[in-house]
N, C-alpha and C positions, 0 to 999 in steps of 0.2 A: 651709260651711267646706272649704277645698281640701285634697286629700290630704296635701300636705306639712306644713300646719298640724295636721291631725289626727294625723298620725304624730308630729309634735313634741310635742303635748299627751300623746299616748299614752306616748311614752318617757320624757317627764320626770315625768309622774305615776307610772309604773312605779317609776322611780328613787326618788322621793320617798317613795313607799309602803313602801319596803324599810327599815323602822325600824332593824333590827338592823345593816344595812350603815351607815346614816347615823350611829347611835349610836357605832360604832367609828370612822368617818372623822372625826366631829367630835370626839369625845372623845379620840382619841389625842393630838393636839398639844397639847390642854389638859392631859392628863396629865403630859407632857414639860414643859410650862411650869411646872406646880406643882412638879415635882420639882427644876427649875433655880432656882426661886425662893428657895430656902434658901441659895443660894450666899453666901459671905461678901462677894463683890463688889458686893452690891446698890447701893451708892451711889458705887461706883468709876467713874470716867471711862474708857471704852474706846474704841479706835479714835481717840482724841485729841478727840472732840466730844460723845459722849452718854453719860449714865449706864448702868451695866449693865442696870438694871431696864428702861429704854427700848430699849435694844439688844436685849435678850432678848425682849421683847414683839414687836418688829417681825420679830426672827428667827423666832419660833414662828408669826407670821402667814404667814410665807414658807414654812415647814416645813408648817404646815397646808394651805397650798395645794397644794404637791408631794404630800402624803399624799392629798388628794382627787383630784387630777389623775391620780395613778398607780393608785389603787384604783377610782375609778369608771370611769376611761376603760381602764385597763390590764386588770386581772383580770376585770371584768364583760363587757368586750367580747371577751377571747378565749374565755370560756367560751360566749358566744353565737354565735361563729362556728363552733365546734365542734359546737353544737347545730343549726346551719344556718339560723339566724334571717335572717342577713344574705342568704342565698340565696334564701330564701322572699320576700324584699322585692323581688327582681329581677323577679318576674312582676306587680308592682304598677306603677300609673302614675307612682310616684315618680321623680324624676330620680336618676341614680346617686350624685351627690354628696351627696344628702341624708342618708344613713345616717351618715357620719362628721360632717357639719355638725351634725346633731341630738346626736350623741354629744359633740362638743366643746360644745355650748351646755349640755346637761344637767350636764356636768361643771363648767362654769363657775357654775352654779346652786348646785351643792354647796358649792362653795368660799365662797361668800357667808356662810353661817351660820358655817362655821368662822372665818373672819376675825372676825366679831361676837363670837363666844363668847370667843376669845382676848383680844380687846380688853376685853371685860366682866371678864374675870379680871384684866387688867392695871390696870384701873382700880379694881377692888374689892380685889385683894390685892397686886398688884404695885407700888402706890404710884405710878402714871402718872398724873399730873394735866394735863388738856389741856381747853381750850375745846371746847364741843359742835361748832362749825363745824370744828375741826380733827380730831376724831374722825370726823365725816362724810367730810371730805377724805382721811384715812388710809385708811379702809375703801374709797372709791371707787378711790384710788391703787393699793392693794394688790390689789384685785380685777382692775383692768385689767392690771396687770403679771403677774398669775397665768396669763395665757394661754399662755405657753410650757409651764407645768406641765400645762394641759389637754391640750395637742396632744402633749407626750411620753407622756402616758398613753395616748391614743388610738393613737400610732404602736406603742407596746409591745403593745398589745392587737391590733394588726393583724399583728405580725410574730412574737409569741412563741407557742409552743404552751401550752394550758391547763395542761398538766402542769407546765411550768416557769413559769408566769406568776406564781405566788405568791413562790417564791424572788427571781425577777427584780425584780419589784415591790418587795419587801422590801429587797433589796440596793441597788438604785437609791435607794430613799428615804433610806437611812442614809449612802450614800457621797455622794450629792449635798448631802445636808444637813451632814454633817461637812466635807467639802473646800470646801463653799461658804460656811464660817464661820457656819452657823447654830447651832451647839452651843458657840461660844466665839469670842473677838474674834480677827479676822483678824490684827491687828497682834501677837498673841502666838504665831503660828504660826511654824514655820522658814521662811526665805525662800522656799524651793522651793514649800511648800504655800500661801504667799501669793500666788505666781504662779498656781498652779492654782486657787486660789479666784477670781481676779479674771478667770479665763476662763470660769467657770461663770455661768449666768444667775441662780442663787439668790442669789449674792453681790450682784449689781447689783439685784435685786428688793427685797432688803433694804435696800440702800444707798439706794434711792430713797426708801423709807419713813422712813429714819432722817434723810435729808436735810430732808424736810417738817417732822419734829418739831424738828431742831436750828436750823432757819432758814437753811441753807446754800442752799436754792432748787434751782433747776434744775440737773440733771447730765445734760449733753448725752451723755457718754460711756456712762453707764449706761443711757440711754434707747436709744441707737444698739445696744448690746449685747443688750437685751431685745427690741427690734424685730427685730434680726436673727435672733435665735433663733426669735422668732414666725413670720417669714416662711420661714425655713428649714425650720422642722419642718411648718408647714402644707404646703410643697411636698412634702416627703417623704411626709407622710399621703396626699397625693393621688396620688403616684406608685405607692406600695405599693398603694393601694385599686385604682388601675387595673390593675396587675399581677394582683392577686387576681381582678379582674372577668374578665380574659382566661383566667385558668386556672379559672374556675368557682367560685372559692373565696368570692367575696363577691357 
């Protein structure tokens, strides 16, 4: 086994063995979903296309990927940097980019059970009925577009001090969630907030999931926004990591 594969296996296994962290990360969006399920709008059509129960399920999938990205990539990475773990890896034969690449990969793996659990709750309690193939397609789609959430988590972990990581991660979680339209229909927001929502990746991540379920099909604009955020955040992560390396912090 190559050093890179061994490191990846070690990091992913270490994350998956942290059951308390996983329970909170996976359970948090599900709790929010259950709280919102009691809303009186359950059968109401929102944003002109989908019932509230469908909108909510996809929104909570997006929120779940955001929670997983910020907590797995942000809080944990920041603490590891303070402990000197990333500096220790510099004396190994691993390539310099492997640390952040493995962190993004591990974060994406945490996102997957979050999505599946929210969808199970949606099918069991939320009244969402779809063919098996559609559930599989939705899971893969929401997992793919979760990449910006994983990248922003890693970026926060690289630039935020561990003492402030928790409030920053928590604040971003709710700010991006609320202003991205994940806690309520965007078309019910004031016009100014609708503009803000359409700038954030979370809105477009959820929009792509909703377009799959309501049959609107391919949304080029949303794909471009998500891809643009993914590329921009990936470049930012690499630049910050390179700066840390020069300073001897990574």
